[in-house]
N, C-alpha and C positions, 0 to 999 in steps of 0.2 A: 424369510426377510421379505414377507411380501406384503404390499400395502394396498389400502384402499380407505375410502370414504364415501359417507353418504351425505346426499342432500339432493332435492329437487323439486320439482314443482307445477302447479297447473295453471291455463291459462285462464280459468276464471273460479280455481276453486283451490282448496288446500288440504291436503290429507297428512296428518300425523298421528304422535305416537308418543308411547308413555316416558316420561324422562325424570329422572329422580329429583326433587329439589327439596330445599330446606324450608321447612314450614307448610302453609297450607295451599299455598299459589303455585300457579304453574303458567306456564307459556302456553299458549292457545294460538293457533292461525285461525283467520275467521276471513270468510270470504263474504262480500257482499252483494246484493242486485245490482244491476249497470256494469257497462262494459268497461273493460279495463282499455288505456289509450291504444293499444295495437289492434283492437278491434271494434273502437268506437264510430258510430256511422253517423254521429249528427243530430240524435233524436231528442237532445236535450236542450230547451230554448236557451238561446243567446252563446251556444258555444259549438262552433264547426266542428265537422269531424275530423278526427286525426287517424283513421283506419289503414292501415298499408296494404298494397296487394301483395300476394306472395314472392317472399323473397326480394323484400324490399325494406332497406332500411328506413326506422323513423327518424323524422327529422325534430330534433328534439329543442332546436333553437327557435321553431315557429311558436308565434303568440296564440295559437290554436293549441298546441301541445302542451305548455306551460301554463294557460288558463284551465283547462280541462284538468292537469293533474293537480293544480291547486283546487280546484271546485271538488275532486275527489277525495283529496285528504280532509278537507273543510267537512265533507261527509262524515267520514269516519271520526273526527272530532266531534262533530255534534251528536253521534249515534251513542258515542261512548258517553261523553257530556251529560245526555239526556237520561241515561240508564243508572249511573253511578256518582256518588259524589266524589268531589276532587280531592285525591290523595289516598284512594282506595284500590287505583289503579296505574298501569305504568305500560301507555304504548310505547312500543320499541321500534317497529317500523310500520309506514304506510307502503303498501305494493300500489303501483298505479299504472306500470306500463306493460306488463307482460300478465298480471293478474290482479282484479281490483278488491283488495281487502287489508288488512293490516295482522301484525303480531302484538298481541298484548299480555302483561302479565296480570292473573286475576286469581281470585278462588274458585271453586271447583261449583259454590253456589252462585256467584258472580256468572260464570261461563252456560250455567242453564238457564239464568235469566236472558242472557244473549242471544242464548238458540232459540227463545221463543220470540224474540224481538222481531216486528213487522222489517222486511228488507235484509235478512241475515240467511245467505244460502247455506253456509257451514260453519260450523264451530268444530276445530278439531285439536285435539293435545299437541303440543310437539313431541318430536320424536327424534332420537341421536344417531349420528352420521359418522363414517370412518373412513379410513384413506385407505385404497387398495393397492397395499405396497407392491476415450473410449473411441473405440473402433468401428462402432456401426455405420458413419457414412461412408468408410470405405467398403465394407461388405455389401452395402445397399447402391454402391455405385455412382456415389452422389459427386465425388470431385472431379471425375472425368465425365460422367454422363448427363449430368442434370445441370450444376452449378454453370458451367461455361454457357448455356444456353441462355442463362439469365443475367449474362453479364460476369459472370464468376462469383467466388464465393463473397468477394467485397460488394456485391448487388445482391445475393441469393435471398430474397424473401423482402426485399427493398419496399418500405412504405406498408407493410402488411400487418396487421394488429391482433397478437395473440392473447387472448384472455386465459389468465389461470386461477380457477378456483380451489385454492391449495392452502398451504400454511405458509404463504407468505415468500419472501425472498431475503436473502442476504446480499444488500446492495455492492458492498465492496469487492466481492469477488471478482479475479480477471474475466471469468465467462461473462459478465455483464457490463464490463467497463466500456467506456466511450471514447477515453484519450488515446487510444490508439489507432483509430479508425477515423474515416471522413467523418467530417461533422455530421450528425442527423438535423436533419432540417424537421419543422412542424408537420403534422398529418391532420391536416384540417378535418378530414372527418371523424376525427378522435375528440370527444370533448372530456374526457376523462381527468380527474382530478389528483394530485400528490398529496399524500398525508406529509407532514414533517416528522423527522424523529423527537420524541418527546425528551431525550436526553440531549441530543448533539445538535439539535433545532436543523439539522441539515435536511435537505429533502430525500425522499427517498427515490427520485426521478433524476435520470441522468441524459435523456434522451434515447439511449438504449431501451432503457427503462420508462415508462411514457406516461404510466400511470400506476398510483398504488393505494390501496384502501384497505381498511380491515372492517370484520364485523364478528362482534363479539357481544350483542346486547343479549343473546337470548342465553349465552352462555355465562353471561353475568348474572341475569335472574337465577339461573337455575343454580346459581353459589359456587361455580366449580371453577371460575376464572382466576388464575392468579398471575396476575401483572408480571411478578419477579422473574417468572419462568414462560408464560405465554407472551407476554409484550403487548402491550395495548398499541401496537402500532402494525404495519406490515412486515415487520422483521420477523425473519422466520425461527422460530424457537424450536424444530425439529429437525428440518435438514431436507426433509419431503420437498417442499414447493420448491427450493433453488435446484433440488435434483430434475423434477419434471420439466421448468424452466430452460434451464441447461441443457436438457436431451431437445427440445425441440426448437429453441433460437440462440442458445450460446454461441458467444463467439466463437470462430476456426481459428482452430491451431493453439490452444491453451495445453500448455504442457501438466501431466498429471504427476505431481511429485508428492510421494509418500516415504517418510524413512532413508532419505538421500538418493531414492531410486525414481528414474523415469519413466511411467508404465508407456507411454507415448502420449499423443497429443488430444487433446478434447474437442470436440464441436457440437455444435448443434445441427440439425435438419436445413434451417433457414437461418444462418448467422447473422443476416441484416436484419430480420425481422423484430419490431418491437414487442417489447414485455410489457402487457398490462395485470398488475397483481390484484387478487381480489381474495385477499386471504379471510378463509373461513372454517379452517380446520386448525386444530389444536394437538400440543405434543400429546397430554395425558388423556383427554376425553375424546378425540375425534372432533365430532363439530353436532351443529344443530341445524335441522332442515329449516328453522325461521331465520337463520344466518344464512345458509347457503343460498336459499331461494331469494334475499336480500342481496347477494353478491351476485346471484345470477343476474336477477332484474336489472342491477345497477351495468355490469359487464354490458350487456344488452343497449342499455340506455346510453351510454359513453360512445357506442359504435364499434366494439372489437369486431374483427372479420371472423376470427375462428375462436371457440373455447376447448379448452384441454381439461377433462375433469378425470382426475384418478382418483373417482370416489363413487359409492354405492350404499344403496340403503342395507343396514344392519338386518332388516325383516321384513316381510311384507307390510304395508301399510294396514291400516284397522279399516279404513271406510270403505275401499274399493277392492273388488276380487278382479279387477282387470290390470294386469302388468303393465299396461301401455298407459294408462291413466293414474300410475303412482304419482306423486308430488313432482317427483325428479323429471320424469319422461313428458308430465304434461305441461311443466313449465318451458322444458326445452322445446316442445314443439311449437310457442309462441316464439322462442329464440329462433327457431330454423326459420319461422312465417317472416322475421325481420331479416332473414338473409344472412344467419351465422351458420357456419358450418360446425358441429360439434362431435368430438372425438372423445369416447368415453372409455374406460379400460372396463373389458369383456367381467372382470372378476376373478377370484383366487380360487375358487372352490375346487378346482380339477382334481384327478382327471374324472372324476365322477359326471353322471349327465345330469343334465337339467341343473345346472350350478350357477349359470350366468344372473348377474344383477344389472343387463342392460338389454331390453326386448324390444324397443320400438324401430320402426321404418325410417324416422327420421334422425336416427342418430347413428354413427360408425362405430358400432361395437368391436372393440380391437382386443384378438388375444394374443399372448405372448408366445416366442418363439424364442429356442436358443439358439445364437449364432455360432459362427465356425472356432470361436476361440476357446478353448479350455485350457486351465491352468494343473498342470499335476507336479508332483515332486515323490523324493524315494528316500529311504532310510536304510544304510546299508548296514548289516551285523556284522560283528567278527566272526560268526561263522559261515559265512559267506551268501547267507540270504540277503535279498533284497525285497524289502517292502513298500508296497505305493501307499500314496496317501496324498493330501492336497496341502500346499502351504506357499502362498505368496511370499517368497523367503529366498534372502542370499545362502550359498550352500557355506558349510564348515571349510576348514583350510583343505585344498584340494588333496594334498597328498598325505594325510593324519588322519587320525581316528582319536575318539574321546572317550574318556570312560563314562558308563550311564548310573545315572544315581535317581532314585525313585523317591519323590516327594517324601513318602511315607518313612523313608530310612532316613530322612534327613531331618526330622521334628526336632524341635530345640527341648520338648520335655514333652511326656504322655498327655497332659494335660489340654495339649492345643488339638486334640483328637477331632474335639466338639466343632472346631471351624472349617471341616472338610478340607485338611489340609492338602489331599491329592489334589484339587481342584487348582491349586498353587494361583491364589486369589490375594494371597495376604505373604507378603515376603518376611514379615517381622515372627511368623512363627516357625522358619526351616533356618539351617544352620548353614551360615555362608561357607565355613571353614571345609564342609563336606561337597557344597555345589561349584564354588569357585573353579573356573576351567574346563569343567565337566560338561554333558548333557543332563538337563533337568526331566526327568519322566514324569508326567502327569497323566490325572485321568479324567476323561470328558463325563461329567456328571449331568443328571438332569437339572441342575441349576444353569447351565450354557442353554439348554434347550428354553428354559422361562427367562432368560436374559439376566438373571443374578450374578452369573459367571460371565467372562468374555474371554476370546483368546487374544485380544490387545492387554488384556491385563497378566494373562500368562506371559507374554513377551516382556512385559514390564518387569514382573517379579522375576523373572531369568535373569533380564538385564542388572537389575538393580543387585542379585546376589552374585554377579559376576560370572554367570555360565555363559558356557560357548553358545548354547543354544538349548532347543525343549522340545519333546515329543509328545502329544496328546494323544492316548490312545482312548479308541471307543470301544468300552468292554460289553456293554449291551445297549440296544436299540430299539426305539420304539416303529412300528414298520411305517417304511415312508418317508422316516425322517431325514431331511433335506440338508445337506453340508454344501456350504458356499466356501472358497477359499479367501482368506484375509491375509491383506496386508501387513507383514509386519518388520521390525526393524535388523530383529537378529535371526539367524538360522531357526526355522521352527517347520514342524510338521505335525499335520493332523491325520492319524490313520483310522480312516473311516469303516474298513471291513474289519468285523469282529475276529473273524479267523487269522487276519494278520496280527491284530492287536494282541490274541493268544501266543503266537509264535514270538512275539517281542517278550512277552510276559515270561513264557517257558525260558527263552535263553535267557533273560535276567535271572529269573530264579536259580537256574543250574550254573550260572557264572557267580553267584553272587554267594560267598558261604558265610554262616553265621554260626553265633554259638548257641548252647541249649536254651537260652531265651527267646532267641530269636533275632538278638541283636546282630547287626552287620559285622562281621571281622574283617572281611576286604571287599571291593567292588571290583571284578576284573571283566564284566561286560563293556564292551567298546563298541562303537557303531561313528556314523557320518552322515549328515543330513546333504541331499543335494541341491542344486540350483533349481528353484521353482518359480523365478522371476519372468521367463519366456514361456509365451503361450504357444501352446502346440494349436497348429489351426486345420480343423477338420473339413472333408469335402463331404461331408454327411448332413452338414447342416445349409437351410434351417431344420431343426424339429422340431414340434408343438412341446412347450415345458410343462412337466409334471403338473403343476399346481394351476394354468393356464384352464379358466373354467369353458364347460365344454356344453353343448347343443344336446336335444333339440331345445329350439326357443319354447316358452310356455306362453299362452295368452290368459291365464288367470292363474291366482293362487290357490287353486286346487291341481294345478299343474299339469293341465290338459294342454297336450301339443299344439302351439299355434302353425299356421300356413305361412309362415315367414321365418327365412333362414338368418340365424345367428349362431355364432359371432358372425360378422362381416368379411373381418381380413385380419391377417397376423401381422406381426411386425414384432421385432427385436423387443426383447422384454426379461432376458434373463443376464445376471453378473455385468449389468451396463454401467460403466465409468459416467459419472459425470458430477457437477459441482456439487458441494454440502456445506452446511453452514456450522461455523464452528461453535454455534450456540446449542447445536442440533444434538440431541440425546437419544433419537429416536432409534438408532442403531447402536448398541454398545461399543461394538468393535471400531466404531468410527468418532468417537468423541474428541471433539476438538481438532478434528481434520477438516482440510480444506476439499476433499474429494472423498466419494464413496462408491465402491462396486456394489450395488444390491438389486435384486430382482422383483418383478410383481408386473402384472396388467398394467398397473400403476405407469409402470417405464414404458411399456409398447405404445400407450394412447399419445403420450407427446411427440413419437416420432411421427405418428400419424399426421398430426396438429401440425408438425413442422412441413411435411412434404406436402400436406393442404394448401400450407402459404405459398409453396412454390408454384402449384397448379392455380392458386389464384392469384399471383403475381404473373403469369404469362396469360390467363384468362379471367380478368376483371369484373366479367359481368355474368361468370358462371353462376348457376344457383348452388346450395347446398348439396342436393342431390346429383347436381353434374358434376360435381367434385368427385362425391363419394362413388359414382358410376364408374369416374374413370380410375380411381384406385381398384376397385373391385374386378372391371371387366379385363384388365389387363395385368393383374398380379399372376404368380406362377403356383403351380402345384408340384414342381419338381425340386429336388434338392442340387446342389451344386455339381454333383456327379452324373445329373440327367435322370434320377430313380425319383420313384414318386415319394412325396414328402412322408415322414413317419413322426410318430407322436410317441412320447413318452407315456407308460402306463404301469400300472401295479401286476406284478404277476401274481399266481395263487400263494406263492408265501410272501407275498405284500414285498417282494424285491422290486426293483426297479426293470420294466423290460421295452422294447421296442414295439410298436405295431403299426399296420399301415393306417394311415390318417386318414379322416373324410371331412366333410363339409361343417360336420357338428365338432371338429376339433380345430380348423382353420377358414371358415365361411368358405370366400370365395379361392384364397391361397396366400401367399406371402406376397409383401408388398413388393413391386418393381416400379421404384420412382421415375426411370427412365421413361418405362413407355406409359405411364399415368400422364406425362405431360403430352401425350399425342395419342388419345385413345381410339380416334377415329369415329366411332358411334359412342353414344352416351343413352342412358335411359333415365329420360328426364321427369320428376314429377312437382306439384306445386300443392300449396296448402290443400286446395279442395279433394287434392288424391288421397291426402294423408285424411281429410275426414269420412273419404267414401272409404277407405280401409277400415277407420274405426267403424263406420256404419253397417259396413258388411260384415263383420266379425260375429258369428253368432253365439248367444248368449251375453253381449253388451246390452246395457239398459240405455236406451236412447235419451232417458233422463239425464243420466250420467254423463253421458257424451257432451250433452247440451248444457250441464253443471260448468263443466270444465272449459267449454271451447265457446260460448255463447252461440253455439251454432245449430241448426235443426237438422236432422237425416232426412234431408230432401234429395241425396245423391247417392247411387248404389253403383257397385262395379261388378255386382252379378255374385261374386266369390272374391274372399280374401285374398287368393293365389293369382286373381288378375291382376293386383296391384303392381304398378310397373317398376318394379325393383330387379336389380341385376341379378337375380338369382329365382331358380322357382321351387316353392316348397307346396307340396299336398300331401296334408298329414293324413287325411283318409280318404284314399282314393278307391272309389267304387266302381268296378267295371271299367269304365272309360271318361276321361275329363279334358275337356281341350282351354286350355288358358290364353290369353293373349299378351303381347308386348308391343311397344312402341318405341323405334330408335330413332334418333337423330344425328344425321351426319354435321359432323365440327370440323370437318378437314375439307379438301377437294373432291371431286366427283369421285365415286369408286362403286365397284360392281361387287357384290358379297355373295357367297356361297355358302348356305347355311348347311350344316351337317350335326348329326344326334348321334352320342351314346348314352347307352345305361347299361345297369345291370340285369342279365337275364330274367328276371322275374317281372319286368315292368317292359313293354313296348313304346318306344318313343317315336314320333315323327313331326317334323317342322313342317310349315307351309307357307310362303313360297319357298322353294328349295335355292332360291337365287334371288337378289332384287340390285338394281341400280338407283343410288341416291346422288341428288344433284347437292352441292354445298348449304347447308341449312334445312335441308329436307327431313323431313320424319315419313317414316313407313312404319304400316304395322305388321306384325307376323304373328303365327299360331303355332302352339306345341300341344300334341296330342298324347297325352300318357295312358295305357290301355293294360289291366291287369292280366298278366299270362298265368301268375301262381300265387298264391297267398303262401306268404313265408313268415310273418307274424314280424318282420324286423322291417328298418328301411332300407330302401336301393338309391344308389348314388348313380348320378351320370352327368352330361352335360350338354350344353347346345355352343357351339363354337361358329362363327363368323368370319371366314377370311376373305380381307379384301384383294384386289388384284392389284391394290399400291402398296401392299405389305402389311395391313394392318389386321390384328389377329382380336378379336372380341369374344370373350368365353363366360358363360354365366351356367353356375353350377344348378343341377337338378336333383331334388331329393323328394322322394314320395314313397308312401307305404300302401300296399293295397290290402283293402280288405275282403273284396268279392270278386269274382271272375265275370 
């Protein structure tokens, strides 16, 4: 149940990749000479400069911006008009804000002609993207530790706008309602528009939802868009978009009710933040880069403060070897230049190394943790055995046992075997007279893994046949299969341990008498199902989820290690309850429901987006890098019992085990919202620093950087490890290397003592050992790493800065020694 999506793009280029289209035409993303609005310095006669400094929003209402935007669009139209006859091409989007170019639906021959035209920088075929697929506010300490400082939950995130590039939103959901709260006033800095529902003619906005657009032109041109299920509006036809929006900014205290049971109250991280919807992901096919780039471009133009992206590239781009310049990351560099904080799902390819899909220093790449809530249930058999399993269900009658009847022994006739009757998906093939009042036994087949069978349907089958409950037994399992509990309205349990399932089958076979043909003479097996509705709270939380993508980070698509740590931070992402769209079929177990409990780094990213909104509310002038630094340096590497964090990993037998976690699993650590509001020191960077990082990374072609950023490489930081990030990574340490960092004091005057620790293979020393900073002052310090022994593996450590006013600033250190 993990999700992701793809999409993203470049400051002055476009990179894309193959997409299946009916006929001979394809969608191409084209970039042309000339600066986009964000970096135009006024060198065209008659048009004033529109470039912004680092971390500054575009003033889209100014005459200079609107006239230069018209100028760029007319140049796009003129180029196409000169090259091709009208009616032989279809322009889908003009990109003017973050990149200068357009998306166009043309033939391969026309694309080749366009490539040769003067003034054209790049022509790339579009490519597909996919989505990266409650209790957490209390787990994170928000109601007591954070919300009161912002005025309580009824003011947490006030006037901060979070943009979601996702599958849309279900606006009628109580998590997004505005009628039970203080009225939402206008937010002058946000200029987004609201689409109207084509069916009801009602606006998608209500004050809480402040902007709503959908982007589907590339999907339509590709011939895969179906308006009856994809909805030609911001309506969520999937569920994923509503879920992520509710995690970040859903209303506080919304009862999570399913099948007559309340599982608790759901709340977003920043319940008063506004939601701006940019739908570019769809139920069946994911999305297309051209649509996602248009969505990001529009969101930044509209003035969002924060972007939440639960999407990632399906595969490496065709035209750049550099991870940091893939279309996603390059477009987002321009977004960050405009002052937008970006949280992106790290990816769901874990627990294997180098599986991240979020690479760059300007993005907060979020890994997924399991929080402290676990749901367990048990089946008691007549022979006294108790079999553990999972099932979010009520119990059978407490003092009674019930007869067990296997679906295969209750067929209406032998001809129905072709329907996989043991899956219990079709009540019409089973004999109600045998099942009524009993517990129905079903088998968990491959159909459940691929989604053609669902636990929800098993419970509906049991209910319609009058069964007291059901048992779903897993008889064989592929290594690493992940089972999540599913809420059901009748007593039900999934036995996930194959040995326990065999215990059940043995007991059933021994206690069921048959005639010589194998037909059952009498059902004598009995059992009862426990109560699985109450969660068990574990102190071993958080843990890094099995599926969460792992480092090391890579600098190119030859998978060479980068001198930059990823992921950046860990946040809850496993079994997260949040809003769902009743139209959504993304999860077969939640069809038609108002809430869903699902997992993925998709769920972790909006936790960080919402907490970033709380920081932005308290510190409105902080840069995206300052917010990211506050989140990282205050995070924790200990679980709730005070022990070092652990990570789920595969054992040699492919069973799940726990191992000691490293920064490649969790980045700087698990987010601590209370501490992040008051970090003491920050590691700040701006646009020039990002360019310096790119220009100093070995193997990057300077022309490629210029193509994407419209900037020459005239600034170097000596080594990419000197980039002022709140982490230190040296992937290839030869003998000794010294890296520098600059910290800025965002609190009162304070004296910090600097200590270091590192695994024995590498010596570490920080200089100076202490420093005093006045409010607003910045100071440099250096960290020297020296190889003691060559081990062929990474060594991990940290730099800890302890202030005499109680601030603790911690940064992880990662290095691999190659030569003494």
